[in-house]
MIDOSE-1310 file (N, C-alpha, C; in nm, 2 decimals, decimal comma, always signed):
residues 248
msta	-0,86/-3,77/-0,51/-0,83/-3,74/-0,39/-0,84/-3,63/-0,35; -0,89/-3,56/-0,23/-0,85/-3,37/-0,26/-0,68/-3,39/-0,11; -0,61/-3,33/-0,18/-0,53/-3,25/-0,07/-0,53/-3,14/+0,00; -0,50/-3,13/+0,10/-0,49/-3,00/+0,16/-0,43/-2,87/+0,13
pvtp	-0,44/-2,77/+0,18/-0,36/-2,66/+0,08/-0,20/-2,69/+0,13; -0,16/-2,62/+0,08/+0,02/-2,65/+0,09/+0,01/-2,44/+0,18; +0,12/-2,47/+0,30/+0,09/-2,37/+0,41/+0,25/-2,30/+0,32; +0,23/-2,16/+0,31/+0,36/-2,09/+0,24/+0,47/-2,08/+0,36
kral	+0,55/-2,10/+0,32/+0,68/-2,12/+0,37/+0,75/-1,93/+0,37; +0,68/-1,84/+0,34/+0,76/-1,71/+0,36/+0,64/-1,63/+0,42; +0,64/-1,49/+0,43/+0,56/-1,44/+0,49/+0,47/-1,37/+0,41; +0,36/-1,32/+0,47/+0,21/-1,21/+0,35/+0,27/-1,12/+0,35
rlgi	+0,31/-1,10/+0,23/+0,35/-0,95/+0,16/+0,25/-0,86/+0,14; +0,22/-0,78/+0,16/+0,11/-0,65/+0,20/+0,20/-0,55/+0,15; +0,13/-0,49/+0,03/+0,16/-0,36/-0,03/+0,08/-0,22/+0,03; +0,16/-0,14/+0,04/+0,10/-0,01/+0,12/+0,13/+0,12/+0,00
agpv	+0,01/+0,17/-0,06/+0,03/+0,23/-0,18/-0,11/+0,36/-0,12; -0,03/+0,50/-0,20/-0,13/+0,62/-0,23/-0,05/+0,73/-0,21; -0,15/+0,84/-0,21/-0,05/+0,95/-0,27/+0,03/+1,02/-0,17; +0,08/+1,10/-0,19/+0,17/+1,16/-0,06/+0,12/+1,27/+0,01
gtgk	+0,11/+1,22/+0,15/+0,06/+1,29/+0,28/-0,06/+1,23/+0,32; -0,11/+1,13/+0,26/-0,23/+1,07/+0,31/-0,22/+0,95/+0,45; -0,08/+0,94/+0,47/-0,04/+0,87/+0,58/-0,04/+0,72/+0,60; +0,02/+0,70/+0,46/+0,07/+0,56/+0,42/+0,14/+0,52/+0,54
ssti	+0,28/+0,59/+0,61/+0,36/+0,56/+0,72/+0,27/+0,59/+0,84; +0,19/+0,66/+0,87/+0,11/+0,64/+0,98/+0,01/+0,51/+0,98; -0,02/+0,53/+0,88/-0,12/+0,34/+0,86/+0,01/+0,25/+0,89; +0,12/+0,19/+0,85/+0,22/+0,13/+0,88/+0,23/+0,13/+1,02
anlc	+0,25/+0,22/+1,11/+0,31/+0,24/+1,25/+0,14/+0,20/+1,30; +0,04/+0,21/+1,28/-0,06/+0,18/+1,35/-0,10/+0,03/+1,32; -0,06/-0,04/+1,25/-0,06/-0,17/+1,22/+0,01/-0,23/+1,27; +0,17/-0,17/+1,28/+0,25/-0,24/+1,37/+0,28/-0,22/+1,53
rals	+0,19/-0,10/+1,59/+0,14/-0,11/+1,71/+0,06/-0,23/+1,77; -0,07/-0,23/+1,69/-0,20/-0,34/+1,67/-0,16/-0,44/+1,65; -0,03/-0,50/+1,59/-0,04/-0,64/+1,54/+0,14/-0,68/+1,60; +0,23/-0,61/+1,60/+0,30/-0,63/+1,66/+0,31/-0,77/+1,81
gefr	+0,23/-0,73/+1,85/+0,24/-0,86/+1,98/+0,17/-1,04/+1,97; +0,12/-0,98/+1,81/+0,08/-1,11/+1,73/+0,18/-1,17/+1,64; +0,24/-1,08/+1,59/+0,30/-1,14/+1,44/+0,44/-1,07/+1,44; +0,53/-1,14/+1,39/+0,67/-1,04/+1,35/+0,65/-1,00/+1,20
igvi	+0,69/-0,85/+1,23/+0,65/-0,80/+1,13/+0,78/-0,72/+1,09; +0,81/-0,70/+0,96/+0,92/-0,63/+0,85/+0,90/-0,53/+0,79; +0,93/-0,39/+0,74/+0,87/-0,32/+0,70/+0,99/-0,26/+0,55; +0,94/-0,24/+0,47/+1,02/-0,17/+0,35/+0,96/-0,05/+0,30
tndi	+1,03/+0,06/+0,29/+1,01/+0,18/+0,27/+1,08/+0,21/+0,10; +0,95/+0,31/+0,05/+1,02/+0,32/-0,11/+1,02/+0,47/-0,13; +1,15/+0,52/-0,16/+1,14/+0,67/-0,20/+1,24/+0,70/-0,31; +1,24/+0,81/-0,38/+1,34/+0,84/-0,49/+1,45/+0,85/-0,42
ytde	+1,51/+0,92/-0,37/+1,63/+0,97/-0,28/+1,65/+0,99/-0,16; +1,56/+0,94/-0,06/+1,55/+0,96/+0,08/+1,54/+0,82/+0,12; +1,55/+0,82/+0,25/+1,50/+0,71/+0,37/+1,41/+0,74/+0,44; +1,34/+0,85/+0,40/+1,31/+0,95/+0,51/+1,22/+0,87/+0,60
darf	+1,08/+0,80/+0,49/+0,98/+0,69/+0,58/+1,01/+0,63/+0,65; +1,13/+0,55/+0,62/+1,20/+0,47/+0,74/+1,24/+0,52/+0,88; +1,31/+0,65/+0,84/+1,35/+0,70/+0,96/+1,22/+0,73/+1,06; +1,11/+0,79/+1,00/+0,98/+0,83/+1,09/+0,97/+0,70/+1,15
lrae	+0,90/+0,61/+1,05/+0,92/+0,46/+1,16/+1,03/+0,41/+1,29; +1,12/+0,39/+1,26/+1,24/+0,40/+1,32/+1,22/+0,45/+1,51; +1,21/+0,61/+1,42/+1,18/+0,69/+1,55/+1,05/+0,69/+1,65; +0,93/+0,62/+1,55/+0,87/+0,60/+1,64/+0,84/+0,48/+1,70
gvlp	+0,94/+0,39/+1,68/+0,95/+0,28/+1,80/+0,90/+0,16/+1,79; +0,80/+0,14/+1,68/+0,75/+0,07/+1,63/+0,75/-0,07/+1,64; +0,88/-0,10/+1,60/+0,92/-0,22/+1,56/+1,09/-0,18/+1,57; +1,13/-0,32/+1,61/+1,34/-0,30/+1,57/+1,37/-0,22/+1,48
eeri	+1,43/-0,16/+1,49/+1,51/-0,07/+1,40/+1,55/-0,12/+1,27; +1,59/-0,25/+1,29/+1,70/-0,36/+1,17/+1,59/-0,38/+1,11; +1,41/-0,41/+1,14/+1,33/-0,47/+1,11/+1,28/-0,36/+0,94; +1,32/-0,24/+1,00/+1,31/-0,17/+0,86/+1,39/-0,13/+0,77
rave	+1,30/-0,10/+0,65/+1,48/-0,13/+0,58/+1,39/+0,00/+0,43; +1,43/+0,09/+0,42/+1,45/+0,17/+0,29/+1,50/+0,10/+0,14; +1,41/+0,12/+0,03/+1,46/+0,13/-0,10/+1,48/+0,23/-0,12; +1,60/+0,30/-0,16/+1,57/+0,40/-0,26/+1,57/+0,37/-0,40
tgac	+1,43/+0,43/-0,49/+1,45/+0,37/-0,60/+1,52/+0,47/-0,72; +1,56/+0,55/-0,71/+1,62/+0,68/-0,78/+1,55/+0,66/-0,91; +1,42/+0,68/-0,92/+1,27/+0,73/-1,03/+1,20/+0,68/-0,96; +1,09/+0,69/-1,06/+0,94/+0,68/-0,94/+0,92/+0,58/-0,86
phta	+0,86/+0,58/-0,74/+0,85/+0,47/-0,69/+0,77/+0,37/-0,71; +0,67/+0,42/-0,77/+0,55/+0,30/-0,82/+0,61/+0,22/-0,95; +0,71/+0,29/-1,05/+0,79/+0,22/-1,09/+0,85/+0,09/-1,05; +0,91/+0,09/-0,95/+1,00/+0,00/-0,88/+0,90/-0,13/-0,80
irdd	+0,74/-0,08/-0,80/+0,69/-0,19/-0,72/+0,56/-0,23/-0,86; +0,56/-0,21/-1,01/+0,51/-0,24/-1,11/+0,59/-0,32/-1,21; +0,68/-0,18/-1,26/+0,75/-0,20/-1,39/+0,82/-0,32/-1,37; +0,94/-0,29/-1,30/+1,04/-0,39/-1,24/+1,09/-0,39/-1,13
vtmn	+1,08/-0,49/-1,10/+1,02/-0,51/-0,89/+1,15/-0,59/-0,86; +1,27/-0,59/-0,94/+1,34/-0,70/-0,87/+1,40/-0,63/-0,71; +1,41/-0,44/-0,71/+1,49/-0,41/-0,59/+1,42/-0,44/-0,47; +1,29/-0,44/-0,50/+1,18/-0,40/-0,41/+1,19/-0,58/-0,35
llav	+1,17/-0,69/-0,45/+1,15/-0,81/-0,44/+1,26/-0,84/-0,31; +1,38/-0,83/-0,39/+1,57/-0,86/-0,35/+1,53/-0,82/-0,16; +1,45/-0,67/-0,15/+1,47/-0,65/-0,03/+1,41/-0,73/+0,08; +1,25/-0,72/+0,00/+1,20/-0,84/+0,08/+1,27/-0,94/+0,11
edle	+1,27/-1,01/+0,02/+1,33/-1,13/+0,05/+1,49/-1,16/+0,11; +1,58/-1,02/+0,12/+1,64/-1,06/+0,23/+1,63/-1,07/+0,37; +1,50/-0,94/+0,41/+1,48/-0,94/+0,51/+1,42/-1,03/+0,57; +1,34/-1,10/+0,52/+1,30/-1,28/+0,53/+1,37/-1,34/+0,62
rdfd	+1,49/-1,33/+0,51/+1,62/-1,46/+0,53/+1,69/-1,40/+0,67; +1,69/-1,25/+0,66/+1,72/-1,18/+0,81/+1,71/-1,22/+0,92; +1,55/-1,25/+0,92/+1,49/-1,22/+1,05/+1,38/-1,36/+1,05; +1,43/-1,47/+0,97/+1,36/-1,54/+0,98/+1,29/-1,63/+1,07
pldi	+1,15/-1,69/+1,12/+1,02/-1,62/+1,02/+1,01/-1,54/+1,09; +0,95/-1,44/+0,93/+0,89/-1,30/+0,97/+0,68/-1,36/+0,92; +0,61/-1,28/+0,99/+0,51/-1,36/+0,95/+0,44/-1,23/+0,82; +0,50/-1,10/+0,80/+0,41/-1,00/+0,77/+0,51/-0,93/+0,71
vlve	+0,53/-0,90/+0,62/+0,63/-0,81/+0,56/+0,52/-0,65/+0,49; +0,55/-0,55/+0,52/+0,45/-0,44/+0,45/+0,55/-0,39/+0,36; +0,55/-0,31/+0,25/+0,59/-0,27/+0,11/+0,54/-0,14/+0,13; +0,58/-0,05/+0,17/+0,55/+0,12/+0,10/+0,56/+0,19/+0,01
sggd	+0,47/+0,23/-0,06/+0,50/+0,31/-0,18/+0,42/+0,44/-0,20; +0,44/+0,55/-0,24/+0,39/+0,64/-0,35/+0,32/+0,67/-0,40; +0,24/+0,72/-0,49/+0,21/+0,73/-0,64/+0,01/+0,74/-0,59; -0,01/+0,86/-0,70/-0,13/+0,91/-0,71/-0,23/+0,79/-0,72
nlta	-0,38/+0,80/-0,72/-0,46/+0,69/-0,78/-0,47/+0,62/-0,90; -0,39/+0,71/-1,00/-0,37/+0,65/-1,14/-0,26/+0,60/-1,13; -0,15/+0,61/-1,06/-0,02/+0,52/-1,06/+0,04/+0,42/-0,98; -0,04/+0,40/-0,87/+0,01/+0,33/-0,76/-0,07/+0,16/-0,76
tfap	+0,01/+0,05/-0,84/-0,09/-0,07/-0,82/+0,06/-0,13/-0,76; +0,04/-0,26/-0,69/+0,16/-0,35/-0,71/+0,17/-0,46/-0,79; +0,27/-0,46/-0,82/+0,31/-0,67/-0,94/+0,22/-0,74/-0,82; +0,13/-0,85/-0,89/+0,12/-0,94/-0,76/+0,26/-1,03/-0,74
slvd	+0,39/-1,00/-0,85/+0,48/-1,10/-0,84/+0,54/-1,01/-0,71; +0,51/-0,93/-0,65/+0,58/-0,88/-0,54/+0,50/-0,90/-0,40; +0,36/-0,86/-0,38/+0,30/-0,90/-0,27/+0,16/-0,93/-0,30; +0,15/-1,00/-0,22/+0,01/-1,09/-0,20/-0,11/-1,03/-0,20
aqlf	-0,12/-0,94/-0,13/-0,27/-0,84/-0,14/-0,19/-0,66/-0,12; -0,29/-0,61/-0,17/-0,24/-0,46/-0,13/-0,34/-0,33/-0,08; -0,30/-0,27/-0,01/-0,42/-0,15/+0,04/-0,35/-0,04/-0,04; -0,48/+0,09/-0,07/-0,47/+0,21/-0,11/-0,52/+0,28/-0,03
vldv	-0,45/+0,38/+0,03/-0,49/+0,47/+0,13/-0,50/+0,61/+0,08; -0,62/+0,67/+0,09/-0,73/+0,81/+0,08/-0,72/+0,86/+0,20; -0,71/+0,99/+0,21/-0,71/+1,07/+0,32/-0,84/+1,19/+0,32; -0,86/+1,20/+0,38/-1,04/+1,31/+0,35/-0,99/+1,42/+0,35
aggg	-0,83/+1,50/+0,36/-0,80/+1,61/+0,35/-0,81/+1,65/+0,18; -0,81/+1,54/+0,11/-0,80/+1,53/-0,02/-0,92/+1,52/-0,08; -1,02/+1,57/-0,03/-1,13/+1,58/-0,08/-1,27/+1,48/-0,09; -1,36/+1,53/-0,06/-1,48/+1,41/-0,04/-1,49/+1,34/-0,16
dvar	-1,46/+1,40/-0,27/-1,48/+1,35/-0,37/-1,38/+1,25/-0,43; -1,25/+1,25/-0,36/-1,15/+1,22/-0,47/-1,18/+1,00/-0,44; -1,24/+0,95/-0,39/-1,27/+0,82/-0,38/-1,34/+0,77/-0,53; -1,43/+0,90/-0,56/-1,53/+0,87/-0,66/-1,44/+0,92/-0,80
kggp	-1,33/+0,96/-0,78/-1,23/+0,93/-0,95/-1,20/+0,84/-0,96; -1,18/+0,75/-0,89/-1,14/+0,62/-0,90/-0,96/+0,61/-1,00; -0,92/+0,52/-1,04/-0,84/+0,46/-1,07/-0,79/+0,30/-1,02; -0,71/+0,26/-1,10/-0,64/+0,13/-1,03/-0,67/+0,08/-0,87
gigr	-0,59/+0,20/-0,84/-0,56/+0,16/-0,70/-0,68/+0,22/-0,61; -0,76/+0,30/-0,62/-0,87/+0,27/-0,59/-1,00/+0,20/-0,60; -0,99/+0,16/-0,77/-1,10/+0,06/-0,74/-1,06/-0,07/-0,74; -0,98/-0,15/-0,73/-0,96/-0,23/-0,68/-0,83/-0,34/-0,62
adll	-0,79/-0,24/-0,56/-0,70/-0,26/-0,42/-0,75/-0,42/-0,36; -0,69/-0,43/-0,26/-0,79/-0,57/-0,18/-0,83/-0,49/-0,09; -0,82/-0,37/+0,00/-0,83/-0,31/+0,05/-0,79/-0,12/+0,04; -0,91/-0,06/+0,02/-0,91/+0,14/+0,07/-0,98/+0,12/+0,19
vvnk	-0,82/+0,23/+0,20/-0,86/+0,30/+0,37/-0,83/+0,44/+0,35; -0,98/+0,49/+0,43/-0,97/+0,63/+0,38/-0,95/+0,67/+0,53; -0,86/+0,78/+0,50/-0,74/+0,79/+0,63/-0,81/+0,91/+0,73; -0,74/+0,97/+0,83/-0,79/+1,08/+0,87/-0,89/+1,13/+0,94
idla	-1,02/+1,04/+0,98/-1,14/+1,06/+0,94/-1,22/+1,15/+1,05; -1,12/+1,13/+1,16/-1,12/+1,28/+1,26/-1,10/+1,40/+1,23; -1,08/+1,43/+1,10/-1,01/+1,58/+1,01/-1,09/+1,60/+0,95; -1,25/+1,52/+0,91/-1,34/+1,56/+0,83/-1,39/+1,67/+0,86
eyvd	-1,45/+1,71/+1,01/-1,51/+1,82/+1,02/-1,46/+1,96/+1,01; -1,30/+1,94/+0,98/-1,24/+2,05/+0,99/-1,23/+2,11/+0,80; -1,27/+2,00/+0,75/-1,24/+2,01/+0,59/-1,37/+2,00/+0,50; -1,46/+2,01/+0,59/-1,59/+2,01/+0,52/-1,60/+1,83/+0,46
vdve	-1,57/+1,77/+0,52/-1,64/+1,62/+0,42/-1,68/+1,55/+0,52; -1,82/+1,53/+0,50/-1,87/+1,43/+0,52/-1,83/+1,25/+0,47; -1,79/+1,22/+0,62/-1,75/+1,12/+0,62/-1,80/+0,96/+0,57; -1,99/+0,96/+0,61/-2,05/+0,85/+0,59/-2,03/+0,85/+0,41
qmla	-2,05/+0,98/+0,37/-2,05/+0,97/+0,19/-2,00/+0,95/+0,16; -1,81/+1,00/+0,22/-1,72/+0,97/+0,12/-1,70/+0,81/+0,11; -1,76/+0,73/+0,24/-1,71/+0,62/+0,25/-1,80/+0,55/+0,15; -1,93/+0,61/+0,15/-2,03/+0,53/+0,02/-1,99/+0,52/-0,10
dasa	-1,96/+0,65/-0,18/-1,89/+0,69/-0,26/-1,79/+0,56/-0,29; -1,68/+0,54/-0,16/-1,55/+0,48/-0,21/-1,61/+0,32/-0,24; -1,73/+0,29/-0,15/-1,78/+0,14/-0,18/-1,87/+0,14/-0,29; -1,90/+0,20/-0,35/-1,99/+0,21/-0,51/-1,86/+0,20/-0,64
areg	-1,78/+0,27/-0,59/-1,66/+0,32/-0,68/-1,56/+0,17/-0,68; -1,58/+0,13/-0,57/-1,55/-0,01/-0,55/-1,65/-0,14/-0,60; -1,70/-0,16/-0,63/-1,80/-0,27/-0,66/-1,82/-0,32/-0,52; -1,83/-0,26/-0,41/-1,86/-0,37/-0,29/-1,71/-0,42/-0,21
ravv	-1,61/-0,39/-0,28/-1,51/-0,42/-0,26/-1,44/-0,37/-0,08; -1,40/-0,37/-0,01/-1,36/-0,34/+0,15/-1,30/-0,23/+0,16; -1,39/-0,14/+0,20/-1,33/+0,00/+0,25/-1,34/+0,02/+0,42; -1,24/+0,06/+0,47/-1,27/+0,12/+0,63/-1,20/+0,26/+0,63
gvsr	-1,26/+0,28/+0,72/-1,22/+0,49/+0,72/-1,14/+0,47/+0,87; -1,04/+0,48/+0,90/-0,95/+0,50/+0,99/-0,87/+0,65/+1,06; -0,90/+0,64/+1,19/-0,83/+0,76/+1,24/-0,70/+0,72/+1,35; -0,61/+0,74/+1,38/-0,49/+0,69/+1,46/-0,55/+0,75/+1,59
kqpe	-0,67/+0,82/+1,63/-0,73/+0,91/+1,75/-0,86/+0,78/+1,78; -0,88/+0,71/+1,69/-1,03/+0,63/+1,73/-0,98/+0,45/+1,70; -0,95/+0,44/+1,86/-0,83/+0,25/+1,83/-0,95/+0,18/+1,76; -1,12/+0,17/+1,77/-1,16/+0,11/+1,70/-1,17/+0,12/+1,55
tvea	-1,13/+0,17/+1,53/-1,12/+0,21/+1,31/-0,96/+0,16/+1,32; -0,87/+0,16/+1,39/-0,71/+0,08/+1,35/-0,75/-0,07/+1,43; -0,81/-0,09/+1,48/-0,87/-0,21/+1,55/-0,94/-0,29/+1,40; -1,06/-0,22/+1,37/-1,10/-0,25/+1,22/-1,00/-0,28/+1,13
laqw	-0,95/-0,19/+1,10/-0,78/-0,19/+1,01/-0,72/-0,35/+1,05; -0,66/-0,37/+1,14/-0,56/-0,46/+1,19/-0,63/-0,61/+1,16; -0,78/-0,64/+1,21/-0,87/-0,74/+1,20/-0,86/-0,80/+1,00; -0,87/-0,65/+0,93/-0,89/-0,68/+0,85/-0,73/-0,75/+0,79
vrdm	-0,61/-0,75/+0,80/-0,48/-0,76/+0,82/-0,46/-0,94/+0,89; -0,52/-0,92/+1,00/-0,53/-1,07/+1,05/-0,63/-1,16/+0,97; -0,76/-1,16/+0,89/-0,79/-1,20/+0,82/-0,74/-1,25/+0,69; -0,65/-1,14/+0,62/-0,59/-1,20/+0,52/-0,47/-1,30/+0,51
htaf	-0,41/-1,25/+0,65/-0,31/-1,36/+0,67/-0,33/-1,48/+0,67; -0,50/-1,49/+0,74/-0,54/-1,68/+0,80/-0,61/-1,73/+0,63; -0,61/-1,62/+0,58/-0,63/-1,66/+0,41/-0,54/-1,69/+0,35; -0,42/-1,62/+0,35/-0,29/-1,67/+0,30/-0,23/-1,82/+0,32
lsgg	-0,24/-1,80/+0,49/-0,18/-1,93/+0,55/-0,26/-2,07/+0,48; -0,40/-2,00/+0,53/-0,48/-2,17/+0,48/-0,49/-2,19/+0,29; -0,41/-2,08/+0,22/-0,42/-2,12/+0,06/-0,50/-2,05/-0,01; -0,58/-1,97/+0,09/-0,73/-1,93/+0,05/-0,73/-1,80/-0,01
hvpq	-0,63/-1,73/-0,03/-0,64/-1,62/-0,07/-0,56/-1,65/-0,22; -0,60/-1,59/-0,35/-0,47/-1,55/-0,44/-0,44/-1,40/-0,47; -0,34/-1,40/-0,49/-0,33/-1,24/-0,57/-0,39/-1,22/-0,63; -0,41/-1,06/-0,67/-0,51/-1,00/-0,79/-0,41/-0,87/-0,83
dpgp	-0,41/-0,90/-0,94/-0,36/-0,77/-1,04/-0,49/-0,64/-1,02; -0,47/-0,56/-0,95/-0,53/-0,39/-1,01/-0,56/-0,38/-1,11; -0,48/-0,42/-1,21/-0,43/-0,39/-1,32/-0,32/-0,24/-1,38; -0,30/-0,29/-1,50/-0,22/-0,14/-1,52/-0,24/-0,01/-1,42
maph	-0,16/+0,07/-1,46/-0,16/+0,19/-1,40/-0,18/+0,26/-1,55; -0,25/+0,36/-1,53/-0,29/+0,50/-1,62/-0,19/+0,55/-1,68; -0,17/+0,57/-1,78/-0,11/+0,69/-1,86/-0,08/+0,81/-1,77; +0,03/+0,87/-1,74/+0,02/+1,00/-1,63/+0,18/+1,07/-1,67
fhad	+0,19/+1,21/-1,67/+0,25/+1,32/-1,69/+0,38/+1,33/-1,65; +0,47/+1,31/-1,75/+0,63/+1,36/-1,61/+0,70/+1,44/-1,69; +0,73/+1,54/-1,60/+0,72/+1,67/-1,63/+0,94/+1,68/-1,63; +0,99/+1,73/-1,76/+1,16/+1,73/-1,76/+1,19/+1,83/-1,64
edge	+1,33/+1,79/-1,59/+1,41/+1,85/-1,47/+1,30/+2,03/-1,54; +1,36/+2,08/-1,62/+1,37/+2,24/-1,67/+1,22/+2,27/-1,64; +1,12/+2,18/-1,65/+0,99/+2,21/-1,62/+0,92/+2,28/-1,76; +1,00/+2,27/-1,86/+0,95/+2,35/-2,00/+0,89/+2,22/-2,06
ggyv	+0,93/+2,07/-2,04/+0,82/+1,96/-2,12/+0,79/+1,84/-2,08; +0,82/+1,76/-2,10/+0,81/+1,63/-2,05/+0,73/+1,50/-2,15; +0,70/+1,37/-2,07/+0,63/+1,30/-2,19/+0,53/+1,24/-2,12; +0,43/+1,16/-2,17/+0,33/+1,06/-2,12/+0,36/+0,93/-2,09
hshd	+0,38/+0,87/-1,96/+0,37/+0,72/-1,96/+0,36/+0,65/-1,94; +0,32/+0,54/-1,99/+0,25/+0,40/-1,99/+0,30/+0,30/-1,97; +0,22/+0,26/-1,84/+0,26/+0,10/-1,78/+0,21/+0,02/-1,82; +0,15/+0,00/-1,94/+0,03/-0,11/-1,99/+0,18/-0,18/-2,01
daea	+0,13/-0,32/-1,96/+0,24/-0,44/-1,95/+0,26/-0,46/-2,13; +0,09/-0,44/-2,21/+0,13/-0,51/-2,36/+0,25/-0,39/-2,42; +0,18/-0,25/-2,38/+0,24/-0,12/-2,44/+0,32/-0,02/-2,37; +0,42/-0,10/-2,28/+0,47/-0,01/-2,22/+0,55/+0,10/-2,32
ghsh	+0,61/+0,23/-2,26/+0,71/+0,31/-2,30/+0,64/+0,49/-2,30; +0,69/+0,55/-2,35/+0,71/+0,65/-2,36/+0,64/+0,77/-2,48; +0,55/+0,84/-2,47/+0,54/+0,97/-2,61/+0,53/+1,05/-2,57; +0,60/+1,13/-2,66/+0,62/+1,30/-2,59/+0,50/+1,39/-2,67
């Protein structure tokens, strides 16, 4: 005898990652403006030693200030969304408890195309954000976030003419790199593109509620270099779950 899917008792947790300057915070602002009339939303931001992103979102007035909280990781933010998600998971659970019921919690973190994937134990789905100013070829370069996040956002497409990027070609390259997984081009100045992004989130929320979405692991971050504080050395850091460690 078949049984109906169990409706989740908590919010959809949606991770948003990408390199510095691609517009993760503005993507969150766009989503909050588009969806706050339909959903109760909370936000967690990640930075090493600052709450700058949280302060930006509060200043934008996209949500009640108390529903925007900052996590200061004290280390690479991507470590706290992949290796040890404890501080983020506690922050999300606290937010959900304090403002129960929330429908969606957005968790933001920086990291380049090699170093930003969320653990499926922290989020149910994840977006990776690029922007045209990073170069038309960046999507082709791949990486776990670009290739296997649930959605790739190519942001700031209105700037393409100023940086000599062919948006249609960049989107086509992104789709090829992702083997057909979802890609959306967005500009906050083009409402129809923001609506396309918002609709993707609506559809994901519907799938989450129905039990039709299973969180996917985009795979471990690629090994990457961390410089020492004096700038004279460093180490290669691997986030492979099977072989985590440092090599100098």
